[in-house]
Each structure stands twice: as C-alpha cells, then as structure tokens.
N, C-alpha and C positions, 0 to 999 in steps of 0.2 A: 848224698842227702837221703835219709830214709823218710818214709811216708808220714811219720809222726811229727818229726821236728820241722817239717817244711809246710805244715798246714798254716794257712793264713785266712783270716776272716775279713771279708770286705763288706762293710755295712753301707747299704745303699746301692741301687742298681741304675742310677742315672748314668749319663754318658761318662762322667769321671770314674765312677766305680766300675762300670762295665769295661771301659778301656783298660783300667788298672788290672782287673781280674784276668782279662784275656792275655795281657802282656806277661803277667806272672805265670800263668799256666803254660804259655809258650816257652818259658824258661825253666820248666820242670817243677814249678811250685804248685802244690795242691791247694786249691782255693775253694772256699765256701762263701757264696754271696747270700746275705740276708736282706730282705726288704719286707716291710709291713704291708706294702701294696700288693694287689693281686697279680701284678705283672711288672716288667722292667720299664724303665724310661724316665722316671722323674718328670722333669719339665718337658721331656721329649716323648711323653706318653701320647697315645692315641685313644680318644674317647669313643666308645661304641654306644649307640643309642637306638631305640626303636620308636618310630613315630606312632601316632594313634592308630593308623591303618596298617601297622605291622611292617613298615618299611625299615630296612636296616640302614643306618647312617653311621658314618665315622668322621671324626674331626681331630685334626692336630690342634688341640686347644691351648697348647703351651707355646713352645718355640715353633714358629711357622716355617723356618728354614735356617740354614747356617752358611757362613762363608769362612774362608781361611786364607791366610797369607804365609803362615809358618810352613817351611818346607817339610818338616817331619809330619805335621798334621796333614798336609796335602798328600804326602806319600800314603798315609793311612786311608785317606778318602779315596784315592785312586784304586787302592786295593779293595775297598768296599764297593766301588763302582764295578770293578771286574767281577765281583761276586753277585752283582745285581741287587745289592742292599741300598745303594744310593744312586740318585740320578740328578742331573742339573735341571732346575726349574727355569725354563727359558721363557719367562714372561716379563713384560715391562711393568714397572711400578711408577707411581707419581705422587703428587700432593694435591689435595683438594682445598681450594680457597672458598670458604662459605660466603664470603662477601661478594666476590665476583661470580660465584657458582661455576667456577671453571677449574679444570685440572691444569696444574703447572708443574714445572720441574720434572718432566718425564725422564726417567732413567734411560740412558742409551744401552741398547742390547749388548751384552758382553762386558759392560763396564765393571760389574761386580758379579761374579758367578754365585748363584744361589743354589745350594744343595739341599735335597730333601731325602728322607728315608723312603724306601719303597717296599711294600705298599703303604706304610705309615711311618711317621717319624720314629716310632719305637722299634722299627725293624732292626736297626743297627744294634741297639742295646740287647734286644732279644737274641740275636745271632751271637753276640759276644758272650752272653751269659750261658750259651749252650755249647761253647767250644770245649774240646777235650781237656780234661783237667779242672774244669769249673763245675761245681755243684751249686745249683741255685735253689734257695728256699724262699718262696714268696708267701705272703700272708704270715710271715714270722717276724715280729718286731723284737728288737733287742732292748731289754729294759735296764740292763746293768752290765758294765764291764769291770772286772776286778783283775788286778795284777797279783799273781801268786809268786811272791818273792822267793820262796824256797824252791819252787819248781821252775822259776824263770819262764813262766807261761802266762798267757791271758785266759781268763775264764769268762765265758759269756752266758748270761741268763736272759731268757725270753720275758716278754711282758707278762706272761702268765706264770712266771716262776720256773719254767722248764729249763733244765740244764742244756745249753746249746753246744757245749764242748769246750775243750782247751785248745789254744792256738799259739803258735810260735810268734805270730805277728798279727797286727790289726791295722786295717785301713778304714778310717771314718770318712766316707765321702758324702755324708749328709751332715750339714752344719747343725741340724737339730740335735745331733749327738752330744754337742758341747754347748749349745746356745742356751742361755738362761731364759730366752724368749719362750722356750717350750714349756717352762713352768707356768707362764701366763695362760697357755692354751690347755695344758693337761692337769695342772696342779701338782705335777711331779717334777723331781729334779732331773736334769739332763742325765742320760745313761752313762756318759763318761765324765767322771769327776776329774777335773784338771789338776787337782792336787796330786794325782797319780803321775802326772807328767809336768813337774814344776818348771822344767826347762822351757816348756811351750806356753805355760800359763800366761806369762806377760805378753806373749806374741799373739794371743788370741782374744782380742777385745770382743765386746758384745757387738757382733757384726750388724750394722744397720741394714734394713731390707726395705724394698719397695713392694707394696701389694698391688694387685691388679685383678680386675674382674674380666672374664672372657665370656662372650656371648656366642653360642652356636646357633646358626640359622640354616634352614633348608627351604629352598624354593622349588616350586613345580616347574617354573620356566626360568631361563637365564635372565639375569639382570643386564639386558642388552644396552641400557643407557650408560653403563659404566665402561669406559674405554680401556681400563687397565684391570689387572687381576690382583693388585694390591696397592693401597694408598694410605698415606697419613693424612690427618685432618689438621689444617692450620688453625691455630688459636682456639681449638675446641677445649672446653673445660671438662668434657665428659668422655669423648672418644679420642684415642691416640692414633689408631689405625685400623684398617679392615683389609682382609684378603680373601680371595676365592679359593677355598681349600680344595674343591673338586677339580680345579684346573691343574693340579700337580700331576706329574707322571705317575701312572699306576693306580690312579683313583677311579672310583666308579663314576660314570657319567649319567647315572639314572636320575639324580637330582643335582641341583646346583647348591653347594654348601659353602657358606661364608662363616668366618670367625672374626669377631670384633674384639678389640682389647680396649679397656677403659684407660683413662689417664691415671697416673699415680695419685693425683690430687683428689679425683673423684673417689677412688678406692679408700683413700685415707679418711675422707669425710664419712663414708658409709661405716667403716670400721670404728670410727670414733663414737658412733651412735649405737652400734650393735655389739662391739667387743671383738676379741680375737678368736673366741671359740667358734666352732663350726656354724656357719650362718643357717638360719631357719629357711624353710621353703618359702615363707612369706617374704623374707628379705631378698632371696634370689629371684623371686617373681617380680618384685618391685624393681630390682636392678635390671632385669631383662627388659622390662617395659621402658625404663629410662634410657638404656643404651640404644634400643631399637628406635625410640622416638628421635634420638639425636641422629641416628643413621637416616631416618626418613626426612629429617629437617634439612638435609642437604638439597632436597628438591630434585633428586636423581631418578624420580619415577620408580621407587622401590615398592614392589608388590608385597602383599601380606604373606609371610612364610607359613608353611604347614607344620614346621617344627621350630621351637624357640626354647632355649634353656641356658641359664647362666651358671658359671662356675667361678669360685674364688680361689685365686692363687695368693695365699696369705703371706708367705715368706719366701717365695721361690726366686725372687730377683734381688740379688745382693747389691748394696749401694756402696760397697767398698772392696778394695783388693788388699789383702794383708800379707802376701808373700810373692810379690811380682818377680823378684830375682830368683828365689829358691823354688818357686812354683808349687811347693807344698810345705807343710810343717812336718818336721821329722825329729823324733826322739830315738836316737840310735840304740841307746842302752836297752830301752823297752820295746824296740821294734814297732813303734807306733807312728803311722803316717796319717795326717789330716789333709784331705785334698778336696778340690771342687772349684767351681768358677769364682767363688769368693776369694780364692787365693791369687788368681792371675788376672782375670778380666771377666766381667759379668755376661759371658756369652758361651756358646757351645765350644768354640775354639779354645777359650780359656780353660774350660772344664777338661777338655781332652789333654791339653798340655799338662795340667795338674795331675790328672790320672796317670799319665806317662811318667811323670817325675816320681810319683809315689811308688810305682812299680819298680822303677830303676833303683831307688834307695833300698827297697826290701830285697830285690834280687841280688844286689851287690853284697849285702851282709849275709843273706841266707846261703849263698853259694860258697861262703867261706867257712861255714859251720861243719 
C-alpha cells in the first residue's frame, strides 16, 4: 500500500473514532482525525474550569465511568491499564430514596467493575489520537464530504471552505455527520449527504436522542454525610444521579468535585422552551440553580459549593441502536463506515465495539488494494 491510497479520514474523536483510528494505524493505514472540538473525547471529555479565586478544577462531565463484558473490549481495556491510561474505580454506589431519606440498594464491591480514564476520561482518546500513523486535527470541523467518482476518492471540505484533502476511505463516528437534527441546530444540511451512499440510506433513520444537563460542583470540604461516591435518585423528576468525580483514581484531592446529571424528562422540558440551539448563560444559570436545589432537597446536609456550572448535552445520548449485528454501517464500494454507540448500544462499550468493527472493514479492503 502506498501512502496516498491508504489515507483514511476519521471524523470525530470520541471513543469510537479514536479506537477506529488507532486500529487502522496499527494495520499500516495512514489516518487523519478531524474534530471541531478543542480536544478529543466527545462524551468522554474532561472539562477544565477556573473558580473565582483561581483554583483549577476538572470534571468528567459526560460519561462518569464505563464497564465491559465483551472479551475483545476487555483485552483493549487491560492494555490501556498496563499503559496507565485506565484504572478501576473501586467505590460503592447506591440509590437514594427521597421519601425515607435513606440510601438503599448498595452495590457490592466487585460486582461490576467501573473503569475510568486517568487522569481524566479523555486520556484514552487523547493517547489513541497520538499513536504513530494518526494525525489529529482539532478545531477543524468538516462541512462537506464529496465522492469523486472519476478518482474513486473522497474529498473533504472544512466548515470555513478549506480543502481538507482527498481520502481513500472515510469513517463518520459522529452521528451529526448524517443526522438531520443538525439542521435544526445550525441551519445547515448534514455534512454527509446520504444520497452518496444509497445502500446505507434506508438503514440510517433519524436517530432519536436523549438530552441531559450536567451540573459541575466543587466544595471546600467533603460531603461527609453521603456514604457513597455515586448514587441514583429514586423517582426524582429533576436529577437522575450524582457522583463524586474527585474520588476517582488520579484526581486532585484539593477540592471535592461532584457532577450531577438531570433526568431526560427535565432536559426535554427545558429544551422545549428554549430550543435546540446553544443555551444562553441565563438558561444555564437557571438550570444550575434548579439541579442544585434538587440535590439539596435530599436533606443530606449539602454545603454551598464555591463553584457551580451547568452544561447541556444536546444529542450525546442515543435512544436507539441501528446496527447491533453488523456493529457499524458499511458501504464497501465507497469505503464509507458509519460507527458509534448509536450502532451497537448507547454506552462506551458499544462505541468501542463499533469503532473496532469499522476499522476491521476498512483494513480488510484497503489491504487488498
């Protein structure tokens, strides 16, 4: 394979795209990763913030942890553990019953291993996007993909009209590449016109998504009245769960940091009033106050945080799986793979499996050219 015909573009640097890119590179394929964000991770991003007094804070404000049962995924995880990218989060979780004001259903230690990236959830994606053979371009959004029939290549154009290059294959690991929902947010058509891949068009419905608000909190003193480091809230219409982010391996112990996630119903209600576009500061402030008020209403003697900020995940959580058996969508003729958690299952393990499947499809065909 020569360096020109083996170039593959991976759009999106979440765990599916990062796993796919690294697997392709290990098989001799030259990969360029494009992501409009400032860094890798997607829902596995780590948010860095500064408090008013200049304290540096970090929050895993998306996926709090992940688990796995698939043997291939576990092999990957164990490799990441050996590299110091992943550690087991050995804390008990439970459920809080607001009626009895008690914690119930404590998880038994070791029942389900929880893995986290070290020192942040995005550490895994960052390392994979830096492996030999992978070139990563952050802050570069893809505005359009075109299939050049005469050249049998893909042409990518940036959001600013910049020519991003020609590629032998493309991996779309961000569902916004093809989802009409992006039109409601940006007013523009999705970058990938599915008419270019008619074999896949019928297999790719408008994927339903669940929205969620995350609240990042930092406290000067530990919340000692809470006996677990993560818990769900029974029958709450506002909060689904809360976890102590700073209790994870490799995190700073300077402050106690918590992340709360709203219920899907609460997020849906806010979005129905404010729309899909980026929420205003006033909206996020109101959401932060309402989520924290619900946290305090547990009666768990929760002190006032010195830092509080809300974030909206508008379409990060897919509510459907569209390719459980195949694990990715694949157009062999045009060497186009579509992968992500929305293909297999709406969690980190599902995204990893989908990224691995996409890499396998492309490797198989490119190695024969």
